[in-house]
C-alpha positions as CSV (number, residue, x, y, z in Angstrom):
1,X,-21.0,1.0,20.7
2,X,-17.6,2.5,20.3
3,X,-16.6,-0.2,22.3
4,X,-15.3,-3.1,20.3
5,X,-16.7,-5.8,21.4
6,X,-14.9,-8.8,19.7
7,X,-11.4,-8.2,18.2
8,X,-12.0,-10.7,15.5
9,X,-14.2,-13.6,13.6
10,X,-12.8,-16.5,15.7
11,X,-13.7,-14.9,19.0
12,X,-17.5,-14.3,17.8
13,X,-17.3,-17.9,16.6
14,X,-15.4,-19.6,20.1
15,X,-18.5,-17.6,22.2
16,X,-21.0,-18.5,19.8
17,X,-20.1,-21.9,20.5
18,X,-20.4,-22.0,24.2
19,X,-23.2,-20.2,25.0
20,X,-26.2,-18.0,23.2
21,X,-24.6,-14.3,22.6
22,X,-26.1,-11.4,24.4
23,X,-28.4,-8.2,23.0
24,X,-25.7,-5.9,22.9
25,X,-23.4,-8.6,21.2
26,X,-26.0,-9.9,18.4
27,X,-26.5,-6.0,17.5
28,X,-22.7,-5.3,17.2
29,X,-22.0,-8.0,15.0
30,X,-25.5,-7.4,12.5
31,X,-23.9,-3.9,13.0
32,X,-20.6,-4.5,11.8
33,X,-20.5,-7.7,10.0
34,X,-18.1,-5.9,7.2
35,X,-15.9,-5.5,9.3
36,X,-15.8,-8.5,10.8
37,X,-15.3,-10.3,7.9
38,X,-18.7,-11.4,8.4
39,X,-20.0,-13.1,5.6
40,X,-23.7,-13.9,4.3
41,X,-23.8,-17.6,3.2
42,X,-25.3,-17.7,-0.3
43,X,-27.0,-20.9,0.4
44,X,-29.2,-22.6,3.2
45,X,-26.3,-24.7,5.7
46,X,-28.1,-27.9,6.3
47,X,-28.2,-29.2,9.8
48,X,-26.2,-26.7,11.1
49,X,-24.2,-27.4,14.2
50,X,-25.1,-26.4,17.9
51,X,-23.6,-22.7,18.5
52,X,-22.7,-22.8,14.9
53,X,-23.1,-18.7,13.3
54,X,-24.6,-18.6,10.3
55,X,-25.7,-15.4,8.4
56,X,-28.0,-15.0,5.7
57,X,-29.3,-12.0,3.1
58,X,-33.4,-12.8,3.2
59,X,-33.6,-11.7,0.0
60,X,-31.0,-13.6,-1.7
61,X,-31.8,-17.2,0.2
62,X,-35.5,-17.1,0.4
63,X,-36.3,-20.5,2.8
64,X,-33.6,-19.8,5.0
65,X,-35.5,-21.5,7.6
66,X,-34.9,-25.2,6.3
67,X,-32.2,-26.5,7.6
68,X,-33.4,-30.4,7.5
69,X,-33.6,-30.2,11.2
70,X,-36.7,-31.2,12.6
71,X,-38.3,-28.2,14.9
72,X,-41.5,-28.2,17.0
73,X,-45.1,-27.4,14.9
74,X,-48.4,-25.8,15.6
75,X,-51.0,-27.7,16.3
76,X,-52.2,-27.7,12.8
77,X,-49.3,-29.7,11.9
78,X,-47.9,-27.6,9.7
79,X,-47.1,-24.7,10.5
80,X,-43.8,-24.6,12.4
81,X,-43.6,-23.1,15.9
82,X,-41.7,-20.2,16.4
83,X,-41.7,-17.5,19.7
84,X,-41.4,-13.7,18.7
85,X,-39.7,-11.7,21.1
86,X,-38.1,-8.0,20.5
87,X,-34.6,-7.7,22.8
88,X,-34.4,-4.8,24.2
89,X,-30.7,-3.0,24.6
90,X,-30.8,0.2,27.3
91,X,-34.2,-0.4,28.0
92,X,-35.4,0.1,24.0
93,X,-36.6,-2.2,21.6
94,X,-33.3,-2.9,18.9
95,X,-33.4,-6.3,17.8
96,X,-36.8,-8.5,16.5
97,X,-35.8,-12.6,17.7
98,X,-37.9,-16.0,16.4
99,X,-37.3,-18.9,18.7
100,X,-37.6,-22.6,17.4
101,X,-37.4,-25.6,19.4
102,X,-35.7,-28.7,18.3
103,X,-38.4,-31.6,18.4
104,X,-35.4,-34.3,19.5
105,X,-33.6,-32.9,21.5
106,X,-35.3,-30.1,24.6
107,X,-32.3,-28.6,24.5
108,X,-31.6,-28.0,21.2
109,X,-32.9,-24.2,19.8
110,X,-32.3,-22.2,16.7
111,X,-32.8,-18.4,17.4
112,X,-33.2,-15.9,14.2
113,X,-32.6,-12.4,14.6
């Protein structure tokens, strides 16, 4: 990962608003967040907009999934339904990802890395 993928924080946020980030882009952001001036949020962002990029320190923000959006539940009606995947870069699993699907809109999803 020697080459720079994004020149600035603004470029990252613009790309994230337009499309889902590619696996290599996500790894770059997570690896170089400090250099890109991306800082973790100290509290849960309520109802983040589509395309909004939010970084959390899981140790500091325990309930980061409670963002006030309505997410599909499992059949038990209590537990949030999340699909888990391992994302590969150059054929090697590098990132764990969780997808949640909106109850209100079929095209609205949340990705957690």
